[in-house]
DSSP file (Angstrom, degrees, kcal/mol; ACC not computed):
  #  RESIDUE AA STRUCTURE BP1 BP2  ACC     N-H-->O    O-->H-N    N-H-->O    O-->H-N    TCO  KAPPA ALPHA  PHI   PSI    X-CA   Y-CA   Z-CA
    1    1 A M              0   0    0      0, 0.0     2,-0.1     0, 0.0    17,-0.0   0.000 360.0 360.0 360.0 140.7    0.0    0.0    0.0
    2    2 A A    >>  -     0   0    0      1,-0.1     4,-1.5     4,-0.0     3,-0.8  -0.388 360.0-124.7 -69.9 145.2    1.3    3.5   -0.8
    3    3 A T  H 3> S+     0   0    0      1,-0.2     4,-2.2     2,-0.2     5,-0.2   0.873 110.9  62.8 -55.3 -39.6    2.4    5.7    2.0
    4    4 A E  H 3> S+     0   0    0      1,-0.2     4,-1.6     2,-0.2    -1,-0.2   0.874 102.6  49.3 -55.1 -40.3   -0.1    8.3    0.8
    5    5 A E  H <> S+     0   0    0     -3,-0.8     4,-1.3     1,-0.2    -1,-0.2   0.874 108.5  53.0 -69.2 -36.8   -3.0    5.9    1.5
    6    6 A L  H  < S+     0   0    0     -4,-1.5    -2,-0.2     1,-0.2    -1,-0.2   0.891 108.3  50.7 -64.0 -39.0   -1.7    5.2    5.0
    7    7 A I  H  < S+     0   0    0     -4,-2.2    -1,-0.2     1,-0.2    -2,-0.2   0.888 109.5  49.9 -66.9 -39.5   -1.5    8.9    5.8
    8    8 A R  H  < S+     0   0    0     -4,-1.6     2,-0.3    -5,-0.2    -1,-0.2   0.737  91.2  93.7 -72.6 -23.6   -5.1    9.5    4.6
    9    9 A R  S  < S-     0   0    0     -4,-1.3     3,-0.1    -3,-0.2     6,-0.0  -0.542  78.2-126.3 -76.4 131.4   -6.5    6.6    6.7
   10   10 A A    >   -     0   0    0     -2,-0.3     3,-2.2     1,-0.1    -1,-0.1  -0.422  39.1 -85.7 -72.6 150.8   -7.8    7.6   10.1
   11   11 A P  T 3  S+     0   0    0      0, 0.0    -1,-0.1     0, 0.0     0, 0.0  -0.328 117.3  16.3 -56.5 135.1   -6.4    5.7   13.1
   12   12 A G  T 3  S+     0   0    0      1,-0.3     3,-0.1    -3,-0.1    -2,-0.1   0.306  91.5 134.3  83.5  -9.3   -8.5    2.6   13.7
   13   13 A E    <   -     0   0    0     -3,-2.2    -1,-0.3     1,-0.1    -4,-0.0  -0.525  65.3-103.0 -71.7 137.6  -10.0    2.7   10.2
   14   14 A P        -     0   0    0      0, 0.0    -1,-0.1     0, 0.0    -4,-0.1  -0.265  39.7 -97.6 -63.1 148.5   -9.9   -0.7    8.5
   15   15 A E        -     0   0    0      1,-0.1    -9,-0.0    -3,-0.1     2,-0.0  -0.434  45.7-110.9 -63.3 132.8   -7.3   -1.3    5.9
   16   16 A P        -     0   0    0      0, 0.0    -1,-0.1     0, 0.0     2,-0.1  -0.318  32.6-108.6 -66.6 150.5   -8.7   -0.7    2.4
   17   17 A R        -     0   0    0      1,-0.1     3,-0.1    -3,-0.1     0, 0.0  -0.385  38.6 -97.3 -72.2 155.9   -9.1   -3.7    0.1
   18   18 A E        -     0   0    0      1,-0.1    -1,-0.1    -2,-0.1     4,-0.1  -0.452  45.9-103.1 -68.4 147.0   -6.9   -4.1   -2.8
   19   19 A P    >   -     0   0    0      0, 0.0     3,-1.8     0, 0.0     4,-0.1  -0.331  29.7-110.3 -67.5 157.8   -8.4   -2.9   -6.1
   20   20 A W  T 3  S+     0   0    0      1,-0.3     3,-0.4    94,-0.2    -2,-0.1   0.748 120.3  56.0 -60.6 -22.1   -9.6   -5.6   -8.4
   21   21 A Y  T >   +     0   0    0      1,-0.2     3,-2.7    93,-0.2    -1,-0.3   0.018  67.1 127.4 -98.2  27.3   -6.7   -4.7  -10.7
   22   22 A A  T <  S+     0   0    0     -3,-1.8   116,-0.6     1,-0.3    -1,-0.2   0.791  71.7  55.2 -56.0 -30.0   -4.1   -5.3   -8.0
   23   23 A A  T 3  S-     0   0    0     -3,-0.4    -1,-0.3     1,-0.3    -2,-0.1   0.500 119.1-111.6 -81.7  -2.9   -2.2   -7.6  -10.4
   24   24 A G    <   -     0   0    0     -3,-2.7     2,-0.3   113,-0.1    -1,-0.3  -0.215  23.5-105.7  97.8 169.9   -2.1   -4.8  -13.0
   25   25 A L  E     -A  136   0A   0    111,-1.9   111,-3.4    -3,-0.1     2,-0.4  -0.993  22.4-127.3-138.4 144.4   -3.6   -4.3  -16.4
   26   26 A A  E     +A  135   0A   0     -2,-0.3   105,-2.7   109,-0.3   106,-0.3  -0.717  34.5 158.0 -94.5 140.6   -2.2   -4.5  -19.9
   27   27 A F  E     +AB 134 130A   0    107,-2.6   107,-0.5    -2,-0.4     2,-0.3  -0.936  15.3 172.9-160.0 138.4   -2.5   -1.7  -22.4
   28   28 A E        -     0   0    0    101,-1.5     2,-0.1    -2,-0.3    -2,-0.0  -0.900  35.8-123.1-145.2 116.5   -0.7   -0.5  -25.5
   29   29 A C        -     0   0    0     -2,-0.3    -2,-0.0     1,-0.2    98,-0.0  -0.379  18.8-168.6 -61.4 128.5   -2.2    2.3  -27.5
   30   30 A R        -     0   0    0     -2,-0.1    -1,-0.2     0, 0.0    97,-0.0   0.379  35.3-126.8 -96.6   1.1   -2.7    1.1  -31.1
   31   31 A R        +     0   0    0      1,-0.1    -2,-0.1    62,-0.0    66,-0.0   0.871  63.1 142.3  54.3  39.9   -3.4    4.7  -32.3
   32   32 A C        -     0   0    0     61,-0.1    -1,-0.1     1,-0.0    -3,-0.0   0.674  59.3-130.8 -83.6 -18.0   -6.6    3.5  -33.8
   33   33 A G    >   +     0   0    0      1,-0.0     3,-1.7    61,-0.0     4,-0.2   0.481  67.8 129.2  80.9   2.2   -8.5    6.7  -32.9
   34   34 A G  G >  S+     0   0    0      1,-0.3     3,-0.5     2,-0.2    59,-0.1   0.793  73.7  47.3 -61.3 -29.3  -11.4    4.7  -31.4
   35   35 A C  G 3  S+     0   0    0      1,-0.2    -1,-0.3     3,-0.0    92,-0.1   0.436 100.9  71.8 -89.3   0.9  -11.3    6.7  -28.2
   36   36 A C  G <  S-     0   0    0     -3,-1.7    50,-3.0    56,-0.1     2,-0.3   0.314 106.5 -15.8-101.8   7.2  -11.2   10.0  -30.1
   37   37 A G  S <  S+     0   0    0     -3,-0.5    48,-0.3    48,-0.3    47,-0.2  -0.997  75.3  97.7 177.4-175.8  -14.7   10.1  -31.5
   38   38 A G  S    S+     0   0    0     45,-1.2    46,-0.2    -2,-0.3    47,-0.1   0.354  93.1  56.9  90.9  -5.2  -18.0    8.6  -32.3
   39   39 A F  S    S-     0   0    0     45,-0.6    -1,-0.1    -4,-0.0     2,-0.0  -0.986  90.0 -99.5-153.4 149.7  -19.6    9.9  -29.1
   40   40 A P        +     0   0    0      0, 0.0     2,-0.3     0, 0.0    -3,-0.1  -0.326  60.0 116.5 -71.8 155.0  -20.1   13.3  -27.5
   41   41 A G        -     0   0    0      2,-0.0     2,-0.4    -2,-0.0    -2,-0.0  -0.965  54.4 -91.6 169.6-178.2  -17.8   14.4  -24.7
   42   42 A Y        -     0   0    0     -2,-0.3     2,-0.6    35,-0.0    37,-0.1  -0.956  10.8-159.3-122.8 139.9  -15.2   16.9  -23.7
   43   43 A V        -     0   0    0     35,-0.4    35,-2.0    -2,-0.4     2,-0.1  -0.888  29.1-150.3-112.4  95.2  -11.4   16.8  -23.9
   44   44 A W  E     -C   77   0B   0     -2,-0.6    59,-0.4    33,-0.2     2,-0.4  -0.400  14.1-169.7 -70.3 139.2  -10.6   19.4  -21.3
   45   45 A I  E     -C   76   0B   0     31,-2.3    31,-0.7    -2,-0.1     2,-0.1  -0.996   5.2-156.4-132.1 136.4   -7.4   21.4  -21.8
   46   46 A D     >  -     0   0    0     -2,-0.4     4,-2.7    29,-0.1     5,-0.2  -0.414  41.6 -86.4-101.0-178.4   -5.6   23.7  -19.3
   47   47 A R  H  > S+     0   0    0      1,-0.2     4,-2.5     2,-0.2     5,-0.2   0.887 126.9  49.6 -57.9 -42.9   -3.2   26.5  -20.0
   48   48 A D  H  > S+     0   0    0      1,-0.2     4,-2.4     2,-0.2    -1,-0.2   0.906 113.1  46.7 -64.8 -40.6   -0.1   24.3  -20.1
   49   49 A E  H  > S+     0   0    0      2,-0.2     4,-2.9     1,-0.2     5,-0.3   0.876 110.7  52.8 -69.4 -36.9   -1.8   21.9  -22.5
   50   50 A I  H  X S+     0   0    0     -4,-2.7     4,-2.7     2,-0.2     5,-0.2   0.938 111.4  46.6 -60.9 -46.5   -3.0   24.8  -24.7
   51   51 A A  H  X S+     0   0    0     -4,-2.5     4,-2.5    -5,-0.2    -2,-0.2   0.916 114.2  47.7 -62.3 -43.5    0.5   26.1  -24.9
   52   52 A A  H  X S+     0   0    0     -4,-2.4     4,-2.5     2,-0.2    -2,-0.2   0.925 114.3  45.4 -65.4 -44.8    2.0   22.7  -25.6
   53   53 A L  H  X S+     0   0    0     -4,-2.9     4,-1.9     2,-0.2    -2,-0.2   0.917 113.4  50.1 -65.2 -42.7   -0.6   21.9  -28.4
   54   54 A A  H  X>S+     0   0    0     -4,-2.7     5,-3.3    -5,-0.3     4,-0.5   0.936 112.6  47.0 -60.1 -46.8   -0.2   25.4  -29.9
   55   55 A S  H ><5S+     0   0    0     -4,-2.5     3,-1.2     3,-0.2    -2,-0.2   0.919 109.3  54.0 -61.7 -44.0    3.6   25.0  -29.9
   56   56 A Y  H 3<5S+     0   0    0     -4,-2.5    -1,-0.2     1,-0.3    -2,-0.2   0.860 114.2  42.0 -57.7 -36.8    3.3   21.5  -31.4
   57   57 A L  H 3<5S-     0   0    0     -4,-1.9    -1,-0.3    -5,-0.2    -2,-0.2   0.433 115.8-114.8 -91.8  -0.1    1.2   22.9  -34.2
   58   58 A G  T <<5S+     0   0    0     -3,-1.2     2,-0.3    -4,-0.5    -3,-0.2   0.836  73.8 126.2  71.9  33.0    3.4   26.0  -34.7
   59   59 A L      < -     0   0    0     -5,-3.3    -1,-0.3    -6,-0.2    -2,-0.1  -0.811  66.2-108.3-119.8 159.3    0.6   28.4  -33.6
   60   60 A A     >  -     0   0    0     -2,-0.3     4,-2.5     1,-0.1     3,-0.3  -0.591  40.3-112.0 -75.4 149.6    0.2   31.1  -31.0
   61   61 A P  H  > S+     0   0    0      0, 0.0     4,-2.7     0, 0.0     5,-0.2   0.878 117.7  52.3 -53.5 -40.7   -2.0   30.0  -28.1
   62   62 A D  H  > S+     0   0    0      1,-0.2     4,-2.3     2,-0.2     5,-0.2   0.903 110.4  47.6 -63.9 -39.9   -4.8   32.5  -29.1
   63   63 A A  H  > S+     0   0    0     -3,-0.3     4,-1.7     2,-0.2     5,-0.2   0.890 111.3  51.6 -67.0 -39.1   -4.7   31.2  -32.7
   64   64 A F  H  X S+     0   0    0     -4,-2.5     4,-3.4     2,-0.2     5,-0.5   0.951 111.0  47.5 -60.1 -49.7   -4.9   27.6  -31.4
   65   65 A L  H  X S+     0   0    0     -4,-2.7     4,-1.5     1,-0.2    -2,-0.2   0.905 111.0  51.0 -59.7 -43.1   -7.9   28.4  -29.2
   66   66 A A  H  < S+     0   0    0     -4,-2.3    -1,-0.2    -5,-0.2    -2,-0.2   0.840 121.4  32.9 -64.3 -32.7   -9.7   30.2  -32.0
   67   67 A T  H  < S+     0   0    0     -4,-1.7    -2,-0.2    -3,-0.2    -1,-0.2   0.860 132.7  20.1 -91.9 -40.2   -9.2   27.3  -34.4
   68   68 A Y  H  < S+     0   0    0     -4,-3.4    11,-2.8    -5,-0.2     2,-0.3   0.494 111.5  54.5-116.8  -5.9   -9.3   24.1  -32.2
   69   69 A A  E  <  -D   78   0B   0     -4,-1.5     2,-0.3    -5,-0.5     9,-0.2  -0.811  50.8-160.9-129.7 166.8  -11.0   24.8  -28.9
   70   70 A R  E     -D   77   0B   0      7,-2.3     7,-2.3    -2,-0.3     2,-0.5  -0.976  26.1-113.5-143.0 157.2  -14.2   26.2  -27.4
   71   71 A R  E     -D   76   0B   0     -2,-0.3     2,-0.5     5,-0.2     5,-0.2  -0.777  25.9-177.5 -95.4 132.7  -15.1   27.5  -24.1
   72   72 A V  E >   -D   75   0B   0      3,-2.8     3,-2.0    -2,-0.5     2,-0.3  -0.969  69.2 -41.4-128.5 113.2  -17.5   25.6  -21.9
   73   73 A G  T 3  S-     0   0    0     -2,-0.5    -2,-0.0     1,-0.3     0, 0.0  -0.536 124.4 -27.9  63.9-129.3  -18.3   27.4  -18.6
   74   74 A G  T 3  S+     0   0    0     -2,-0.3    -1,-0.3    -3,-0.1     2,-0.2   0.214 126.3  76.3-100.3  15.1  -14.9   28.7  -17.5
   75   75 A R  E <  S- D   0  72B   0     -3,-2.0    -3,-2.8   -29,-0.0     2,-0.4  -0.752  71.6-122.0-124.5 168.0  -12.8   26.0  -19.2
   76   76 A Y  E     -CD  45  71B   0    -31,-0.7   -31,-2.3    -2,-0.2     2,-0.3  -0.870  23.7-179.6-110.5 146.0  -11.6   25.1  -22.6
   77   77 A T  E     -CD  44  70B   0     -7,-2.3    -7,-2.3    -2,-0.4   -33,-0.2  -0.967  36.9 -98.4-135.4 152.5  -12.2   21.8  -24.5
   78   78 A L  E     - D   0  69B   0    -35,-2.0   -35,-0.4    -2,-0.3    -9,-0.3  -0.453  48.9-107.8 -66.4 145.0  -11.1   20.6  -27.9
   79   79 A R        -     0   0    0    -11,-2.8     8,-2.2    -2,-0.1     2,-0.4  -0.256  25.5-134.4 -68.8 160.5  -13.8   21.1  -30.5
   80   80 A E  E     -E   86   0C   0      6,-0.2     6,-0.2     7,-0.1     2,-0.2  -0.901  18.4-166.3-112.7 148.2  -15.7   18.2  -32.0
   81   81 A V  E >>  -E   85   0C   0      4,-3.0     3,-1.2    -2,-0.4     4,-0.9  -0.474  50.7 -25.6-117.1-167.7  -16.3   17.8  -35.7
   82   82 A A  G >4 S+     0   0    0      1,-0.3     3,-1.0     2,-0.2    -1,-0.3  -0.026 131.8  17.7 -44.6 136.5  -18.7   15.6  -37.7
   83   83 A G  G 34 S-     0   0    0      1,-0.2   -45,-1.2    -3,-0.1    -1,-0.3   0.689 127.3 -76.5  74.5  18.8  -19.6   12.4  -35.9
   84   84 A W  G <4 S+     0   0    0     -3,-1.2   -45,-0.6     1,-0.2    -1,-0.2   0.763  86.2 158.5  60.4  27.4  -18.5   13.9  -32.5
   85   85 A N  E <<  -E   81   0C   0     -3,-1.0    -4,-3.0    -4,-0.9   -48,-0.3  -0.559  49.2-102.4 -79.8 145.4  -14.9   13.3  -33.5
   86   86 A C  E >   -E   80   0C   0    -50,-3.0     3,-2.2    -6,-0.2    -6,-0.2  -0.410  27.0-123.7 -62.5 140.1  -12.1   15.2  -31.8
   87   87 A V  T 3  S+     0   0    0     -8,-2.2    -1,-0.1     1,-0.3    -7,-0.1   0.721 111.6  59.8 -59.5 -21.2  -10.9   18.0  -34.1
   88   88 A M  T 3  S+     0   0    0     -9,-0.3     7,-3.1   -52,-0.1     2,-0.7   0.496  78.9 104.4 -87.4  -3.8   -7.4   16.5  -33.7
   89   89 A L  E <   +F   94   0D   0     -3,-2.2     2,-0.4     5,-0.2     5,-0.2  -0.704  47.4 172.1 -81.7 117.6   -8.5   13.2  -35.2
   90   90 A R  E >   -F   93   0D   0      3,-3.2     3,-1.9    -2,-0.7    -2,-0.0  -0.994  64.6 -10.6-130.5 129.3   -7.1   13.0  -38.8
   91   91 A D  T 3  S-     0   0    0     -2,-0.4    -1,-0.1     1,-0.3     3,-0.1   0.864 130.0 -53.8  51.0  39.6   -7.3   10.0  -41.1
   92   92 A G  T 3  S+     0   0    0      1,-0.2     2,-0.3   -59,-0.1    -1,-0.3   0.540 122.7  85.5  78.5   7.5   -8.4    7.8  -38.1
   93   93 A A  E <  S-F   90   0D   0     -3,-1.9    -3,-3.2   -60,-0.1     2,-0.4  -0.943  87.0 -91.8-139.3 159.7   -5.4    8.8  -35.8
   94   94 A C  E >   -F   89   0D   0     -2,-0.3     3,-0.8    -5,-0.2    -5,-0.2  -0.572  27.3-159.4 -72.6 123.4   -4.5   11.6  -33.4
   95   95 A S  T 3  S+     0   0    0     -7,-3.1    -1,-0.2    -2,-0.4    -6,-0.1   0.571  92.7  40.3 -81.6  -8.4   -2.7   14.3  -35.3
   96   96 A V  T >  S+     0   0    0     -8,-0.2     3,-2.1     1,-0.1     4,-0.5  -0.088  72.5 140.6-126.1  33.4   -1.1   15.6  -32.0
   97   97 A Y  G X  S+     0   0    0     -3,-0.8     3,-1.2     1,-0.3    -1,-0.1   0.846  71.4  50.9 -49.4 -45.7   -0.3   12.3  -30.3
   98   98 A D  G 3  S+     0   0    0      1,-0.3    -1,-0.3    -4,-0.1    -2,-0.1   0.676 121.0  34.9 -70.4 -15.7    3.0   13.4  -28.9
   99   99 A A  G <  S+     0   0    0     -3,-2.1    -1,-0.3   -46,-0.0    -2,-0.2   0.179  86.4 143.8-119.1  14.4    1.4   16.5  -27.4
  100  100 A R    <   -     0   0    0     -3,-1.2    -3,-0.1    -4,-0.5     5,-0.1  -0.153  55.2 -96.4 -60.9 151.7   -2.0   15.1  -26.5
  101  101 A P    >>  -     0   0    0      0, 0.0     4,-2.5     0, 0.0     3,-0.7  -0.130  32.6-104.4 -65.7 162.6   -3.6   16.3  -23.3
  102  102 A V  H 3> S+     0   0    0      1,-0.3     4,-2.1     2,-0.2     5,-0.2   0.878 120.2  61.4 -53.8 -41.7   -3.5   14.5  -19.9
  103  103 A Q  H 34 S+     0   0    0    -59,-0.4     4,-0.3     1,-0.2    -1,-0.3   0.899 110.9  39.2 -54.6 -41.6   -7.0   13.3  -20.4
  104  104 A C  H X4 S+     0   0    0     -3,-0.7     3,-0.9     1,-0.2    -1,-0.2   0.869 112.3  56.4 -76.4 -37.9   -5.9   11.5  -23.5
  105  105 A R  H 3< S+     0   0    0     -4,-2.5    -2,-0.2     1,-0.2    -1,-0.2   0.788 106.5  51.0 -64.4 -27.4   -2.6   10.3  -22.1
  106  106 A T  T >< S+     0   0    0     -4,-2.1     3,-2.0    -5,-0.2    -1,-0.2   0.530  87.6 149.5 -92.2  -5.8   -4.3    8.6  -19.2
  107  107 A F  T <   +     0   0    0     -3,-0.9   -78,-0.1    -4,-0.3   -72,-0.0  -0.468  61.3  18.3 -65.0 138.7   -6.8    6.6  -21.3
  108  108 A P  T 3  S+     0   0    0      0, 0.0     2,-2.1     0, 0.0    -1,-0.3  -0.903 106.5  82.5 -97.2  16.4   -8.0    3.9  -20.6
  109  109 A F    <   +     0   0    0     -3,-2.0     2,-0.3     4,-0.1    39,-0.2  -0.289  64.3 134.4 -84.0  56.3   -7.1    4.2  -16.9
  110  110 A W    >>  -     0   0    0     -2,-2.1     3,-1.8     1,-0.1     4,-1.3  -0.747  68.5-114.8-103.6 150.6  -10.2    6.3  -16.1
  111  111 A D  H >> S+     0   0    0     -2,-0.3     4,-0.7     1,-0.3     3,-0.5   0.868 114.9  59.3 -52.3 -40.6  -12.4    5.8  -13.1
  112  112 A E  H 34 S+     0   0    0      1,-0.2    -1,-0.3     2,-0.2     4,-0.1   0.728 111.7  40.6 -66.0 -19.0  -15.4    4.8  -15.3
  113  113 A H  H <4 S+     0   0    0     -3,-1.8    -1,-0.2    -5,-0.1     3,-0.2   0.601 115.2  51.4 -98.2 -14.7  -13.3    2.0  -16.8
  114  114 A L  H << S+     0   0    0     -4,-1.3   -94,-0.2    -3,-0.5    -2,-0.2   0.310  76.7  97.3-107.2   7.6  -11.7    0.9  -13.5
  115  115 A G  S  < S-     0   0    0     -4,-0.7    -1,-0.2     1,-0.2   -95,-0.1   0.856 101.3 -17.3 -64.4 -34.3  -14.8    0.5  -11.3
  116  116 A S     >  -     0   0    0     -3,-0.2     4,-2.1    -4,-0.1    -1,-0.2  -0.975  69.6 -97.6-161.7 163.8  -15.0   -3.2  -11.9
  117  117 A P  H  > S+     0   0    0      0, 0.0     4,-2.5     0, 0.0     5,-0.2   0.850 124.1  56.9 -57.6 -32.3  -13.7   -5.9  -14.2
  118  118 A R  H  > S+     0   0    0      2,-0.2     4,-2.2     1,-0.2     5,-0.2   0.907 105.3  49.2 -66.4 -41.8  -17.0   -5.6  -16.1
  119  119 A D  H  > S+     0   0    0      2,-0.2     4,-2.0     1,-0.2    -1,-0.2   0.916 112.6  48.4 -62.0 -43.1  -16.5   -1.9  -16.7
  120  120 A W  H  X S+     0   0    0     -4,-2.1     4,-2.5     1,-0.2    -2,-0.2   0.923 111.0  50.1 -63.0 -44.8  -13.0   -2.6  -18.0
  121  121 A A  H  X S+     0   0    0     -4,-2.5     4,-1.2     1,-0.2    -1,-0.2   0.884 108.3  53.0 -63.0 -39.1  -14.2   -5.4  -20.3
  122  122 A A  H  < S+     0   0    0     -4,-2.2     4,-0.4     1,-0.2     3,-0.4   0.922 112.3  44.4 -63.2 -43.4  -16.9   -3.1  -21.7
  123  123 A A  H >X S+     0   0    0     -4,-2.0     3,-1.4     1,-0.2     4,-0.8   0.878 108.0  59.3 -67.3 -36.7  -14.3   -0.5  -22.6
  124  124 A A  H 3< S+     0   0    0     -4,-2.5    -1,-0.2     1,-0.3    -2,-0.2   0.759  93.2  65.9 -65.9 -24.4  -12.0   -3.2  -24.0
  125  125 A R  T 3< S+     0   0    0     -4,-1.2    -1,-0.3    -3,-0.4    -2,-0.2   0.765 110.0  38.3 -66.7 -22.9  -14.6   -4.2  -26.5
  126  126 A R  T <4 S+     0   0    0     -3,-1.4    -1,-0.2    -4,-0.4    -2,-0.2   0.544 114.0  59.8-100.9 -10.6  -14.2   -0.7  -28.1
  127  127 A C    ><  -     0   0    0     -4,-0.8     3,-1.2    -3,-0.2    -1,-0.2  -0.937  58.0-166.0-127.2 110.9  -10.4   -0.5  -27.6
  128  128 A P  T 3  S+     0   0    0      0, 0.0    -1,-0.1     0, 0.0    -4,-0.1   0.637  87.4  63.5 -69.9 -12.7   -8.0   -3.0  -29.2
  129  129 A G  T >  S+     0   0    0   -102,-0.1  -101,-1.5     2,-0.1     3,-1.2   0.661  80.1  97.7 -85.1 -15.8   -5.1   -1.9  -27.1
  130  130 A M  B <  S+B   27   0A   0     -3,-1.2  -103,-0.2     1,-0.2     3,-0.1  -0.521  88.7  17.8 -76.0 141.8   -6.7   -2.9  -23.8
  131  131 A N  T 3  S+     0   0    0   -105,-2.7     2,-0.3     1,-0.2    -1,-0.2   0.680 115.5  81.8  70.3  21.4   -5.6   -6.2  -22.4
  132  132 A S  S <  S+     0   0    0     -3,-1.2    -1,-0.2  -106,-0.3     2,-0.2  -0.977  75.7  17.3-145.8 161.2   -2.5   -6.3  -24.6
  133  133 A G  S    S+     0   0    0     -2,-0.3  -105,-0.2  -107,-0.2    -3,-0.0  -0.505 102.5  20.7  82.9-148.6    0.9   -4.8  -24.6
  134  134 A R  E    S-A   27   0A   0   -107,-0.5  -107,-2.6    -2,-0.2     2,-0.6  -0.242  70.7-128.6 -63.6 139.1    2.7   -3.4  -21.5
  135  135 A L  E     -A   26   0A   0   -109,-0.2     2,-0.4    -4,-0.1  -109,-0.3  -0.811  20.4-154.2 -89.6 120.1    1.5   -4.4  -18.0
  136  136 A Y  E     -A   25   0A   0   -111,-3.4  -111,-1.9    -2,-0.6     2,-0.0  -0.806  15.8-128.1 -93.0 132.4    0.8   -1.4  -15.8
  137  137 A S     >  -     0   0    0     -2,-0.4     4,-2.5  -113,-0.2     5,-0.2  -0.311  24.5-107.9 -73.4 163.1    1.1   -2.0  -12.1
  138  138 A A  H  > S+     0   0    0   -116,-0.6     4,-2.5     1,-0.2     5,-0.2   0.874 122.0  53.5 -59.1 -37.5   -1.7   -1.0   -9.7
  139  139 A D  H  > S+     0   0    0      2,-0.2     4,-2.1     1,-0.2    -1,-0.2   0.918 109.3  47.4 -64.8 -42.7    0.5    1.8   -8.4
  140  140 A E  H  > S+     0   0    0      2,-0.2     4,-2.2     1,-0.2    -2,-0.2   0.913 112.0  50.7 -63.2 -41.6    1.0    3.1  -12.0
  141  141 A I  H  X S+     0   0    0     -4,-2.5     4,-2.4     1,-0.2    -2,-0.2   0.921 109.7  49.9 -62.2 -44.3   -2.7    2.9  -12.7
  142  142 A D  H  X S+     0   0    0     -4,-2.5     4,-2.2     1,-0.2    -1,-0.2   0.864 108.8  52.7 -64.7 -35.5   -3.5    4.8   -9.5
  143  143 A Q  H  X S+     0   0    0     -4,-2.1     4,-2.2     2,-0.2    -1,-0.2   0.914 110.4  47.7 -63.6 -42.5   -1.0    7.5  -10.5
  144  144 A L  H  X S+     0   0    0     -4,-2.2     4,-2.3     2,-0.2    -2,-0.2   0.887 109.8  53.0 -66.1 -39.2   -2.7    7.8  -13.9
  145  145 A R  H  X S+     0   0    0     -4,-2.4     4,-2.3     1,-0.2    -2,-0.2   0.921 110.1  47.7 -60.1 -44.6   -6.1    8.0  -12.2
  146  146 A R  H  X S+     0   0    0     -4,-2.2     4,-2.2     2,-0.2    -2,-0.2   0.893 109.6  53.1 -66.1 -38.4   -5.0   10.8  -10.0
  147  147 A A  H  X S+     0   0    0     -4,-2.2     4,-1.4     1,-0.2    -1,-0.2   0.914 110.6  47.5 -62.1 -42.1   -3.5   12.7  -13.0
  148  148 A R  H  X S+     0   0    0     -4,-2.3     4,-1.0     1,-0.2    -2,-0.2   0.909 109.3  53.3 -64.4 -42.2   -6.8   12.4  -14.8
  149  149 A A  H >< S+     0   0    0     -4,-2.3     3,-0.6     1,-0.2    -1,-0.2   0.894 108.3  50.2 -62.0 -39.3   -8.7   13.6  -11.7
  150  150 A R  H 3< S+     0   0    0     -4,-2.2    -1,-0.2     1,-0.2    -2,-0.2   0.826 108.9  53.4 -66.3 -30.6   -6.5   16.7  -11.5
  151  151 A A  H 3<        0   0    0     -4,-1.4    -1,-0.2     1,-0.2    -2,-0.2   0.646 360.0 360.0 -80.4 -15.1   -7.1   17.4  -15.1
  152  152 A R    <<        0   0    0     -4,-1.0    -1,-0.2    -3,-0.6    -2,-0.1   0.488 360.0 360.0 -71.0 360.0  -10.9   17.4  -14.8
């Protein structure tokens, strides 16, 4: 168990159970673009990600925002194009893969996919990279979950 979890636990509180994925989960992005469209959603981007994406595309941040993002409430998200595809999806693949936002970098290790083996299996039916490739440890998965939570 991570030290961080021990610190958060109140004295006398029972030790938490291991997550169902304690043995780890395999994933290797196939760059298929399946997670990048076909359904509505938001790809939230913060100032650092805006700057990184703009630089990657050779644009000023304001030009990037005007072309590729929209404001929802007080935040920015990447635009969607036909079929609810991410504006960065080109020819079935992410055109900014090396500069993609944290939300994209942490896929598929999202809470909605890690709630149970059944949730993971449902997501894996749509993603050919799940259950293959590199084995991520439970600690690595939890780090990715926390990174996604901070990006929300």
